[in-house]
N, CA, C and O atoms as a Maestro MAE file, in Angstrom:
{
 s_m_m2io_version
 :::
 2.0.0
}

f_m_ct {
 s_m_title
 :::
 protein
 m_atom[284] {
  # First column is atom index #
  i_m_mmod_type
  r_m_x_coord
  r_m_y_coord
  r_m_z_coord
  i_m_residue_number
  s_m_chain_name
  s_m_pdb_residue_name
  s_m_pdb_atom_name
  i_m_atomic_number
  :::
  1 25 19.149 104.862 -67.431 1 A "UNK " " N  " 7
  2 3 18.036 105.635 -66.946 1 A "UNK " " CA " 6
  3 2 17.060 106.008 -68.065 1 A "UNK " " C  " 6
  4 15 15.859 106.144 -67.835 1 A "UNK " " O  " 8
  5 25 17.578 106.167 -69.241 2 A "UNK " " N  " 7
  6 3 16.767 106.548 -70.382 2 A "UNK " " CA " 6
  7 2 15.799 105.423 -70.780 2 A "UNK " " C  " 6
  8 15 14.659 105.694 -71.156 2 A "UNK " " O  " 8
  9 25 16.244 104.186 -70.699 3 A "UNK " " N  " 7
  10 3 15.376 103.084 -71.097 3 A "UNK " " CA " 6
  11 2 14.185 102.959 -70.150 3 A "UNK " " C  " 6
  12 15 13.129 102.476 -70.560 3 A "UNK " " O  " 8
  13 25 14.330 103.384 -68.887 4 A "UNK " " N  " 7
  14 3 13.201 103.313 -67.934 4 A "UNK " " CA " 6
  15 2 12.129 104.287 -68.333 4 A "UNK " " C  " 6
  16 15 10.942 103.992 -68.194 4 A "UNK " " O  " 8
  17 25 12.509 105.421 -68.817 5 A "UNK " " N  " 7
  18 3 11.524 106.398 -69.298 5 A "UNK " " CA " 6
  19 2 10.763 105.824 -70.498 5 A "UNK " " C  " 6
  20 15 9.545 105.976 -70.594 5 A "UNK " " O  " 8
  21 25 11.477 105.171 -71.402 6 A "UNK " " N  " 7
  22 3 10.808 104.601 -72.581 6 A "UNK " " CA " 6
  23 2 9.851 103.458 -72.149 6 A "UNK " " C  " 6
  24 15 8.778 103.300 -72.731 6 A "UNK " " O  " 8
  25 25 10.243 102.670 -71.137 7 A "UNK " " N  " 7
  26 3 9.371 101.633 -70.623 7 A "UNK " " CA " 6
  27 2 8.118 102.247 -70.025 7 A "UNK " " C  " 6
  28 15 7.019 101.734 -70.237 7 A "UNK " " O  " 8
  29 25 8.265 103.335 -69.283 8 A "UNK " " N  " 7
  30 3 7.126 104.019 -68.687 8 A "UNK " " CA " 6
  31 2 6.213 104.561 -69.787 8 A "UNK " " C  " 6
  32 15 4.994 104.403 -69.711 8 A "UNK " " O  " 8
  33 25 6.785 105.193 -70.801 9 A "UNK " " N  " 7
  34 3 5.979 105.737 -71.915 9 A "UNK " " CA " 6
  35 2 5.252 104.605 -72.618 9 A "UNK " " C  " 6
  36 15 4.076 104.743 -72.954 9 A "UNK " " O  " 8
  37 25 5.939 103.470 -72.849 10 A "UNK " " N  " 7
  38 3 5.344 102.345 -73.529 10 A "UNK " " CA " 6
  39 2 4.180 101.756 -72.706 10 A "UNK " " C  " 6
  40 15 3.131 101.435 -73.265 10 A "UNK " " O  " 8
  41 25 4.363 101.615 -71.394 11 A "UNK " " N  " 7
  42 3 3.294 101.116 -70.544 11 A "UNK " " CA " 6
  43 2 2.118 102.075 -70.527 11 A "UNK " " C  " 6
  44 15 0.972 101.627 -70.552 11 A "UNK " " O  " 8
  45 25 2.357 103.366 -70.486 12 A "UNK " " N  " 7
  46 3 1.257 104.320 -70.499 12 A "UNK " " CA " 6
  47 2 0.512 104.257 -71.819 12 A "UNK " " C  " 6
  48 15 -0.718 104.302 -71.839 12 A "UNK " " O  " 8
  49 25 1.232 104.156 -72.905 13 A "UNK " " N  " 7
  50 3 0.603 104.057 -74.224 13 A "UNK " " CA " 6
  51 2 -0.227 102.784 -74.364 13 A "UNK " " C  " 6
  52 15 -1.330 102.800 -74.910 13 A "UNK " " O  " 8
  53 25 0.340 101.652 -73.847 14 A "UNK " " N  " 7
  54 3 -0.390 100.411 -73.892 14 A "UNK " " CA " 6
  55 2 -1.662 100.483 -73.050 14 A "UNK " " C  " 6
  56 15 -2.700 99.956 -73.450 14 A "UNK " " O  " 8
  57 25 -1.590 101.119 -71.912 15 A "UNK " " N  " 7
  58 3 -2.754 101.325 -71.059 15 A "UNK " " CA " 6
  59 2 -3.814 102.162 -71.743 15 A "UNK " " C  " 6
  60 15 -5.003 101.854 -71.655 15 A "UNK " " O  " 8
  61 25 -3.403 103.205 -72.417 16 A "UNK " " N  " 7
  62 3 -4.371 104.029 -73.125 16 A "UNK " " CA " 6
  63 2 -5.021 103.290 -74.290 16 A "UNK " " C  " 6
  64 15 -6.211 103.469 -74.551 16 A "UNK " " O  " 8
  65 25 -4.251 102.464 -74.991 17 A "UNK " " N  " 7
  66 3 -4.800 101.659 -76.081 17 A "UNK " " CA " 6
  67 2 -5.803 100.641 -75.514 17 A "UNK " " C  " 6
  68 15 -6.866 100.421 -76.095 17 A "UNK " " O  " 8
  69 25 -5.462 100.038 -74.403 18 A "UNK " " N  " 7
  70 3 -6.344 99.058 -73.778 18 A "UNK " " CA " 6
  71 2 -7.649 99.706 -73.333 18 A "UNK " " C  " 6
  72 15 -8.733 99.159 -73.533 18 A "UNK " " O  " 8
  73 25 -7.519 100.899 -72.716 19 A "UNK " " N  " 7
  74 3 -8.685 101.650 -72.271 19 A "UNK " " CA " 6
  75 2 -9.588 102.037 -73.451 19 A "UNK " " C  " 6
  76 15 -10.810 101.913 -73.372 19 A "UNK " " O  " 8
  77 25 -8.988 102.495 -74.518 20 A "UNK " " N  " 7
  78 3 -9.751 102.872 -75.716 20 A "UNK " " CA " 6
  79 2 -10.424 101.696 -76.325 20 A "UNK " " C  " 6
  80 15 -11.572 101.796 -76.760 20 A "UNK " " O  " 8
  81 25 -9.737 100.558 -76.373 21 A "UNK " " N  " 7
  82 3 -10.378 99.309 -76.938 21 A "UNK " " CA " 6
  83 2 -11.551 98.878 -76.095 21 A "UNK " " C  " 6
  84 15 -12.586 98.474 -76.625 21 A "UNK " " O  " 8
  85 25 -11.400 98.962 -74.767 22 A "UNK " " N  " 7
  86 3 -12.521 98.576 -73.881 22 A "UNK " " CA " 6
  87 2 -13.686 99.490 -74.059 22 A "UNK " " C  " 6
  88 15 -14.827 99.028 -74.084 22 A "UNK " " O  " 8
  89 25 -13.443 100.812 -74.188 23 A "UNK " " N  " 7
  90 3 -14.521 101.772 -74.372 23 A "UNK " " CA " 6
  91 2 -15.228 101.561 -75.705 23 A "UNK " " C  " 6
  92 15 -16.450 101.672 -75.795 23 A "UNK " " O  " 8
  93 25 -14.435 101.251 -76.756 24 A "UNK " " N  " 7
  94 3 -15.025 101.029 -78.080 24 A "UNK " " CA " 6
  95 2 -15.831 99.749 -78.091 24 A "UNK " " C  " 6
  96 15 -16.862 99.686 -78.760 24 A "UNK " " O  " 8
  97 25 -15.400 98.732 -77.379 25 A "UNK " " N  " 7
  98 3 -16.166 97.525 -77.322 25 A "UNK " " CA " 6
  99 2 -17.502 97.733 -76.623 25 A "UNK " " C  " 6
  100 15 -18.525 97.206 -77.060 25 A "UNK " " O  " 8
  101 25 -17.495 98.493 -75.549 26 A "UNK " " N  " 7
  102 3 -18.729 98.829 -74.869 26 A "UNK " " CA " 6
  103 2 -19.625 99.676 -75.755 26 A "UNK " " C  " 6
  104 15 -20.835 99.457 -75.802 26 A "UNK " " O  " 8
  105 25 -19.059 100.617 -76.441 27 A "UNK " " N  " 7
  106 3 -19.839 101.477 -77.333 27 A "UNK " " CA " 6
  107 2 -20.464 100.632 -78.460 27 A "UNK " " C  " 6
  108 15 -21.594 100.886 -78.880 27 A "UNK " " O  " 8
  109 25 -19.743 99.664 -78.924 28 A "UNK " " N  " 7
  110 3 -20.281 98.802 -79.998 28 A "UNK " " CA " 6
  111 2 -21.452 97.962 -79.487 28 A "UNK " " C  " 6
  112 15 -22.427 97.747 -80.208 28 A "UNK " " O  " 8
  113 25 -21.354 97.493 -78.256 29 A "UNK " " N  " 7
  114 3 -22.482 96.710 -77.666 29 A "UNK " " CA " 6
  115 2 -23.707 97.595 -77.512 29 A "UNK " " C  " 6
  116 15 -24.819 97.174 -77.829 29 A "UNK " " O  " 8
  117 25 -23.516 98.811 -77.032 30 A "UNK " " N  " 7
  118 3 -24.641 99.717 -76.883 30 A "UNK " " CA " 6
  119 2 -25.235 100.055 -78.245 30 A "UNK " " C  " 6
  120 15 -26.457 100.085 -78.390 30 A "UNK " " O  " 8
  121 25 -24.414 100.304 -79.223 31 A "UNK " " N  " 7
  122 3 -24.917 100.621 -80.566 31 A "UNK " " CA " 6
  123 2 -25.708 99.434 -81.135 31 A "UNK " " C  " 6
  124 15 -26.757 99.631 -81.748 31 A "UNK " " O  " 8
  125 25 -25.209 98.200 -80.935 32 A "UNK " " N  " 7
  126 3 -25.901 97.014 -81.413 32 A "UNK " " CA " 6
  127 2 -27.239 96.849 -80.690 32 A "UNK " " C  " 6
  128 15 -28.226 96.445 -81.305 32 A "UNK " " O  " 8
  129 25 -27.280 97.149 -79.430 33 A "UNK " " N  " 7
  130 3 -28.542 97.045 -78.676 33 A "UNK " " CA " 6
  131 2 -29.551 98.080 -79.188 33 A "UNK " " C  " 6
  132 15 -30.747 97.797 -79.246 33 A "UNK " " O  " 8
  133 25 -29.082 99.265 -79.555 34 A "UNK " " N  " 7
  134 3 -29.994 100.299 -80.008 34 A "UNK " " CA " 6
  135 2 -30.505 99.970 -81.407 34 A "UNK " " C  " 6
  136 15 -31.681 100.185 -81.698 34 A "UNK " " O  " 8
  137 25 -29.651 99.461 -82.263 35 A "UNK " " N  " 7
  138 3 -30.043 99.249 -83.656 35 A "UNK " " CA " 6
  139 2 -30.556 97.863 -83.978 35 A "UNK " " C  " 6
  140 15 -30.819 97.553 -85.140 35 A "UNK " " O  " 8
  141 25 -30.699 97.043 -82.989 36 A "UNK " " N  " 7
  142 3 -31.189 95.665 -83.214 36 A "UNK " " CA " 6
  143 2 -32.647 95.714 -83.725 36 A "UNK " " C  " 6
  144 15 -33.526 96.308 -83.100 36 A "UNK " " O  " 8
  145 25 -32.858 95.081 -84.853 37 A "UNK " " N  " 7
  146 3 -34.199 95.125 -85.483 37 A "UNK " " CA " 6
  147 2 -35.082 93.953 -85.177 37 A "UNK " " C  " 6
  148 15 -36.279 94.006 -85.459 37 A "UNK " " O  " 8
  149 25 -34.548 92.897 -84.613 38 A "UNK " " N  " 7
  150 3 -35.297 91.679 -84.413 38 A "UNK " " CA " 6
  151 2 -35.947 91.578 -83.038 38 A "UNK " " C  " 6
  152 15 -36.314 90.482 -82.614 38 A "UNK " " O  " 8
  153 25 -36.093 92.662 -82.355 39 A "UNK " " N  " 7
  154 3 -36.723 92.618 -81.039 39 A "UNK " " CA " 6
  155 2 -38.164 93.126 -81.205 39 A "UNK " " C  " 6
  156 15 -38.442 93.934 -82.092 39 A "UNK " " O  " 8
  157 25 -39.047 92.662 -80.373 40 A "UNK " " N  " 7
  158 3 -40.442 93.134 -80.444 40 A "UNK " " CA " 6
  159 2 -40.558 94.613 -80.042 40 A "UNK " " C  " 6
  160 15 -39.893 95.081 -79.118 40 A "UNK " " O  " 8
  161 25 -41.383 95.291 -80.734 41 A "UNK " " N  " 7
  162 3 -41.551 96.740 -80.439 41 A "UNK " " CA " 6
  163 2 -42.300 96.906 -79.121 41 A "UNK " " C  " 6
  164 15 -43.238 96.160 -78.841 41 A "UNK " " O  " 8
  165 25 -41.900 97.856 -78.332 42 A "UNK " " N  " 7
  166 3 -42.595 98.129 -77.087 42 A "UNK " " CA " 6
  167 2 -43.956 98.709 -77.371 42 A "UNK " " C  " 6
  168 15 -44.107 99.608 -78.199 42 A "UNK " " O  " 8
  169 25 -44.952 98.183 -76.672 43 A "UNK " " N  " 7
  170 3 -46.298 98.713 -76.864 43 A "UNK " " CA " 6
  171 2 -46.464 99.977 -76.030 43 A "UNK " " C  " 6
  172 15 -46.164 100.015 -74.837 43 A "UNK " " O  " 8
  173 25 -46.942 100.983 -76.691 44 A "UNK " " N  " 7
  174 3 -47.189 102.261 -75.978 44 A "UNK " " CA " 6
  175 2 -48.692 102.467 -75.950 44 A "UNK " " C  " 6
  176 15 -49.367 102.467 -76.980 44 A "UNK " " O  " 8
  177 25 -49.189 102.640 -74.740 45 A "UNK " " N  " 7
  178 3 -50.603 102.953 -74.590 45 A "UNK " " CA " 6
  179 2 -50.835 104.415 -74.727 45 A "UNK " " C  " 6
  180 15 -49.973 105.226 -74.389 45 A "UNK " " O  " 8
  181 25 -52.000 104.770 -75.223 46 A "UNK " " N  " 7
  182 3 -52.315 106.173 -75.435 46 A "UNK " " CA " 6
  183 2 -52.649 106.758 -74.055 46 A "UNK " " C  " 6
  184 15 -53.813 106.805 -73.655 46 A "UNK " " O  " 8
  185 25 -51.641 107.187 -73.360 47 A "UNK " " N  " 7
  186 3 -51.819 107.807 -72.051 47 A "UNK " " CA " 6
  187 2 -51.465 109.273 -72.174 47 A "UNK " " C  " 6
  188 15 -50.463 109.647 -72.783 47 A "UNK " " O  " 8
  189 25 -52.301 110.079 -71.590 48 A "UNK " " N  " 7
  190 3 -52.048 111.512 -71.632 48 A "UNK " " CA " 6
  191 2 -50.841 111.820 -70.783 48 A "UNK " " C  " 6
  192 15 -50.827 111.481 -69.600 48 A "UNK " " O  " 8
  193 25 -49.826 112.451 -71.342 49 A "UNK " " N  " 7
  194 3 -48.633 112.750 -70.567 49 A "UNK " " CA " 6
  195 2 -48.964 113.813 -69.492 49 A "UNK " " C  " 6
  196 15 -49.763 114.725 -69.707 49 A "UNK " " O  " 8
  197 25 -48.312 113.646 -68.331 50 A "UNK " " N  " 7
  198 3 -48.554 114.619 -67.284 50 A "UNK " " CA " 6
  199 2 -47.833 115.937 -67.617 50 A "UNK " " C  " 6
  200 15 -46.692 115.916 -68.078 50 A "UNK " " O  " 8
  201 25 -48.473 117.044 -67.392 51 A "UNK " " N  " 7
  202 3 -47.828 118.314 -67.706 51 A "UNK " " CA " 6
  203 2 -46.662 118.602 -66.768 51 A "UNK " " C  " 6
  204 15 -46.687 118.215 -65.599 51 A "UNK " " O  " 8
  205 25 -45.663 119.266 -67.272 52 A "UNK " " N  " 7
  206 3 -44.534 119.568 -66.443 52 A "UNK " " CA " 6
  207 2 -44.818 120.822 -65.604 52 A "UNK " " C  " 6
  208 15 -45.897 121.406 -65.707 52 A "UNK " " O  " 8
  209 25 -43.893 121.215 -64.813 53 A "UNK " " N  " 7
  210 3 -44.093 122.344 -63.900 53 A "UNK " " CA " 6
  211 2 -44.382 123.620 -64.605 53 A "UNK " " C  " 6
  212 15 -45.223 124.396 -64.153 53 A "UNK " " O  " 8
  213 25 -43.700 123.876 -65.726 54 A "UNK " " N  " 7
  214 3 -43.914 125.096 -66.485 54 A "UNK " " CA " 6
  215 2 -45.323 125.128 -67.077 54 A "UNK " " C  " 6
  216 15 -45.961 126.181 -67.099 54 A "UNK " " O  " 8
  217 25 -45.812 123.983 -67.555 55 A "UNK " " N  " 7
  218 3 -47.174 123.966 -68.120 55 A "UNK " " CA " 6
  219 2 -48.216 124.190 -67.042 55 A "UNK " " C  " 6
  220 15 -49.217 124.865 -67.285 55 A "UNK " " O  " 8
  221 25 -47.999 123.624 -65.821 56 A "UNK " " N  " 7
  222 3 -48.932 123.849 -64.737 56 A "UNK " " CA " 6
  223 2 -48.951 125.332 -64.335 56 A "UNK " " C  " 6
  224 15 -50.014 125.900 -64.082 56 A "UNK " " O  " 8
  225 25 -47.773 125.945 -64.278 57 A "UNK " " N  " 7
  226 3 -47.717 127.377 -63.891 57 A "UNK " " CA " 6
  227 2 -48.431 128.205 -64.982 57 A "UNK " " C  " 6
  228 15 -49.160 129.147 -64.671 57 A "UNK " " O  " 8
  229 25 -48.217 127.850 -66.240 58 A "UNK " " N  " 7
  230 3 -48.859 128.570 -67.306 58 A "UNK " " CA " 6
  231 2 -50.398 128.441 -67.213 58 A "UNK " " C  " 6
  232 15 -51.125 129.414 -67.412 58 A "UNK " " O  " 8
  233 25 -50.870 127.228 -66.907 59 A "UNK " " N  " 7
  234 3 -52.310 127.009 -66.784 59 A "UNK " " CA " 6
  235 2 -52.883 127.818 -65.620 59 A "UNK " " C  " 6
  236 15 -53.972 128.384 -65.724 59 A "UNK " " O  " 8
  237 25 -52.125 127.867 -64.491 60 A "UNK " " N  " 7
  238 3 -52.628 128.656 -63.332 60 A "UNK " " CA " 6
  239 2 -52.675 130.126 -63.718 60 A "UNK " " C  " 6
  240 15 -53.600 130.832 -63.318 60 A "UNK " " O  " 8
  241 25 -51.716 130.598 -64.474 61 A "UNK " " N  " 7
  242 3 -51.710 132.016 -64.882 61 A "UNK " " CA " 6
  243 2 -52.867 132.313 -65.822 61 A "UNK " " C  " 6
  244 15 -53.469 133.383 -65.733 61 A "UNK " " O  " 8
  245 25 -53.179 131.419 -66.691 62 A "UNK " " N  " 7
  246 3 -54.286 131.670 -67.613 62 A "UNK " " CA " 6
  247 2 -55.638 131.575 -66.944 62 A "UNK " " C  " 6
  248 15 -56.589 132.239 -67.356 62 A "UNK " " O  " 8
  249 25 -55.729 130.748 -65.908 63 A "UNK " " N  " 7
  250 3 -57.007 130.553 -65.211 63 A "UNK " " CA " 6
  251 2 -57.264 131.666 -64.202 63 A "UNK " " C  " 6
  252 15 -58.413 131.892 -63.821 63 A "UNK " " O  " 8
  253 25 -56.211 132.370 -63.757 64 A "UNK " " N  " 7
  254 3 -56.375 133.401 -62.763 64 A "UNK " " CA " 6
  255 2 -57.167 134.571 -63.340 64 A "UNK " " C  " 6
  256 15 -57.137 134.831 -64.543 64 A "UNK " " O  " 8
  257 25 -57.873 135.266 -62.456 65 A "UNK " " N  " 7
  258 3 -58.641 136.409 -62.916 65 A "UNK " " CA " 6
  259 2 -57.704 137.533 -63.273 65 A "UNK " " C  " 6
  260 15 -56.654 137.692 -62.651 65 A "UNK " " O  " 8
  261 25 -58.078 138.328 -64.285 66 A "UNK " " N  " 7
  262 3 -57.200 139.434 -64.639 66 A "UNK " " CA " 6
  263 2 -57.195 140.477 -63.506 66 A "UNK " " C  " 6
  264 15 -58.231 140.760 -62.904 66 A "UNK " " O  " 8
  265 25 -56.048 141.020 -63.239 67 A "UNK " " N  " 7
  266 3 -55.888 142.006 -62.184 67 A "UNK " " CA " 6
  267 2 -56.390 143.371 -62.700 67 A "UNK " " C  " 6
  268 15 -56.136 143.770 -63.836 67 A "UNK " " O  " 8
  269 25 -57.099 144.047 -61.823 68 A "UNK " " N  " 7
  270 3 -57.616 145.354 -62.196 68 A "UNK " " CA " 6
  271 2 -56.595 146.413 -61.825 68 A "UNK " " C  " 6
  272 15 -55.986 146.382 -60.756 68 A "UNK " " O  " 8
  273 25 -56.436 147.323 -62.720 69 A "UNK " " N  " 7
  274 3 -55.491 148.422 -62.506 69 A "UNK " " CA " 6
  275 2 -56.252 149.636 -61.953 69 A "UNK " " C  " 6
  276 15 -57.381 149.908 -62.362 69 A "UNK " " O  " 8
  277 25 -55.643 150.335 -61.054 70 A "UNK " " N  " 7
  278 3 -56.208 151.544 -60.555 70 A "UNK " " CA " 6
  279 2 -55.746 152.697 -61.429 70 A "UNK " " C  " 6
  280 15 -54.544 152.923 -61.572 70 A "UNK " " O  " 8
  281 25 -56.649 153.400 -61.993 71 A "UNK " " N  " 7
  282 3 -56.142 154.434 -62.885 71 A "UNK " " CA " 6
  283 2 -57.078 155.441 -63.182 71 A "UNK " " C  " 6
  284 15 -56.769 156.371 -63.926 71 A "UNK " " O  " 8
  :::
 }
 m_bond[283] {
  # First column is bond index #
  i_m_from
  i_m_to
  i_m_order
  :::
  1 1 2 1
  2 2 3 1
  3 3 4 2
  4 3 5 1
  5 5 6 1
  6 6 7 1
  7 7 8 2
  8 7 9 1
  9 9 10 1
  10 10 11 1
  11 11 12 2
  12 11 13 1
  13 13 14 1
  14 14 15 1
  15 15 16 2
  16 15 17 1
  17 17 18 1
  18 18 19 1
  19 19 20 2
  20 19 21 1
  21 21 22 1
  22 22 23 1
  23 23 24 2
  24 23 25 1
  25 25 26 1
  26 26 27 1
  27 27 28 2
  28 27 29 1
  29 29 30 1
  30 30 31 1
  31 31 32 2
  32 31 33 1
  33 33 34 1
  34 34 35 1
  35 35 36 2
  36 35 37 1
  37 37 38 1
  38 38 39 1
  39 39 40 2
  40 39 41 1
  41 41 42 1
  42 42 43 1
  43 43 44 2
  44 43 45 1
  45 45 46 1
  46 46 47 1
  47 47 48 2
  48 47 49 1
  49 49 50 1
  50 50 51 1
  51 51 52 2
  52 51 53 1
  53 53 54 1
  54 54 55 1
  55 55 56 2
  56 55 57 1
  57 57 58 1
  58 58 59 1
  59 59 60 2
  60 59 61 1
  61 61 62 1
  62 62 63 1
  63 63 64 2
  64 63 65 1
  65 65 66 1
  66 66 67 1
  67 67 68 2
  68 67 69 1
  69 69 70 1
  70 70 71 1
  71 71 72 2
  72 71 73 1
  73 73 74 1
  74 74 75 1
  75 75 76 2
  76 75 77 1
  77 77 78 1
  78 78 79 1
  79 79 80 2
  80 79 81 1
  81 81 82 1
  82 82 83 1
  83 83 84 2
  84 83 85 1
  85 85 86 1
  86 86 87 1
  87 87 88 2
  88 87 89 1
  89 89 90 1
  90 90 91 1
  91 91 92 2
  92 91 93 1
  93 93 94 1
  94 94 95 1
  95 95 96 2
  96 95 97 1
  97 97 98 1
  98 98 99 1
  99 99 100 2
  100 99 101 1
  101 101 102 1
  102 102 103 1
  103 103 104 2
  104 103 105 1
  105 105 106 1
  106 106 107 1
  107 107 108 2
  108 107 109 1
  109 109 110 1
  110 110 111 1
  111 111 112 2
  112 111 113 1
  113 113 114 1
  114 114 115 1
  115 115 116 2
  116 115 117 1
  117 117 118 1
  118 118 119 1
  119 119 120 2
  120 119 121 1
  121 121 122 1
  122 122 123 1
  123 123 124 2
  124 123 125 1
  125 125 126 1
  126 126 127 1
  127 127 128 2
  128 127 129 1
  129 129 130 1
  130 130 131 1
  131 131 132 2
  132 131 133 1
  133 133 134 1
  134 134 135 1
  135 135 136 2
  136 135 137 1
  137 137 138 1
  138 138 139 1
  139 139 140 2
  140 139 141 1
  141 141 142 1
  142 142 143 1
  143 143 144 2
  144 143 145 1
  145 145 146 1
  146 146 147 1
  147 147 148 2
  148 147 149 1
  149 149 150 1
  150 150 151 1
  151 151 152 2
  152 151 153 1
  153 153 154 1
  154 154 155 1
  155 155 156 2
  156 155 157 1
  157 157 158 1
  158 158 159 1
  159 159 160 2
  160 159 161 1
  161 161 162 1
  162 162 163 1
  163 163 164 2
  164 163 165 1
  165 165 166 1
  166 166 167 1
  167 167 168 2
  168 167 169 1
  169 169 170 1
  170 170 171 1
  171 171 172 2
  172 171 173 1
  173 173 174 1
  174 174 175 1
  175 175 176 2
  176 175 177 1
  177 177 178 1
  178 178 179 1
  179 179 180 2
  180 179 181 1
  181 181 182 1
  182 182 183 1
  183 183 184 2
  184 183 185 1
  185 185 186 1
  186 186 187 1
  187 187 188 2
  188 187 189 1
  189 189 190 1
  190 190 191 1
  191 191 192 2
  192 191 193 1
  193 193 194 1
  194 194 195 1
  195 195 196 2
  196 195 197 1
  197 197 198 1
  198 198 199 1
  199 199 200 2
  200 199 201 1
  201 201 202 1
  202 202 203 1
  203 203 204 2
  204 203 205 1
  205 205 206 1
  206 206 207 1
  207 207 208 2
  208 207 209 1
  209 209 210 1
  210 210 211 1
  211 211 212 2
  212 211 213 1
  213 213 214 1
  214 214 215 1
  215 215 216 2
  216 215 217 1
  217 217 218 1
  218 218 219 1
  219 219 220 2
  220 219 221 1
  221 221 222 1
  222 222 223 1
  223 223 224 2
  224 223 225 1
  225 225 226 1
  226 226 227 1
  227 227 228 2
  228 227 229 1
  229 229 230 1
  230 230 231 1
  231 231 232 2
  232 231 233 1
  233 233 234 1
  234 234 235 1
  235 235 236 2
  236 235 237 1
  237 237 238 1
  238 238 239 1
  239 239 240 2
  240 239 241 1
  241 241 242 1
  242 242 243 1
  243 243 244 2
  244 243 245 1
  245 245 246 1
  246 246 247 1
  247 247 248 2
  248 247 249 1
  249 249 250 1
  250 250 251 1
  251 251 252 2
  252 251 253 1
  253 253 254 1
  254 254 255 1
  255 255 256 2
  256 255 257 1
  257 257 258 1
  258 258 259 1
  259 259 260 2
  260 259 261 1
  261 261 262 1
  262 262 263 1
  263 263 264 2
  264 263 265 1
  265 265 266 1
  266 266 267 1
  267 267 268 2
  268 267 269 1
  269 269 270 1
  270 270 271 1
  271 271 272 2
  272 271 273 1
  273 273 274 1
  274 274 275 1
  275 275 276 2
  276 275 277 1
  277 277 278 1
  278 278 279 1
  279 279 280 2
  280 279 281 1
  281 281 282 1
  282 282 283 1
  283 283 284 2
  :::
 }
}
C-alpha cells in the first residue's frame, strides 16, 4: 500500500514539473515576441486621445457657472 502512495506522489510531482515547463515555454515565447528587435516599428499617427470619463466630468465642472450663495 505504501508504494502506491509514492507512485501517486511521483505522478503529481511529474505533472507539476510538466505544467511548469509548459508555462515557462509559453512565457519565453511571449518574452521573445516582446523583445524582438527586427520587426518594423508600428507607425503612430498624431491623433488627439479621447478624454476619459473623469476628464469629461472635470471639464463640465469647470465650464459650469459658479453657484451663487445666499448669504
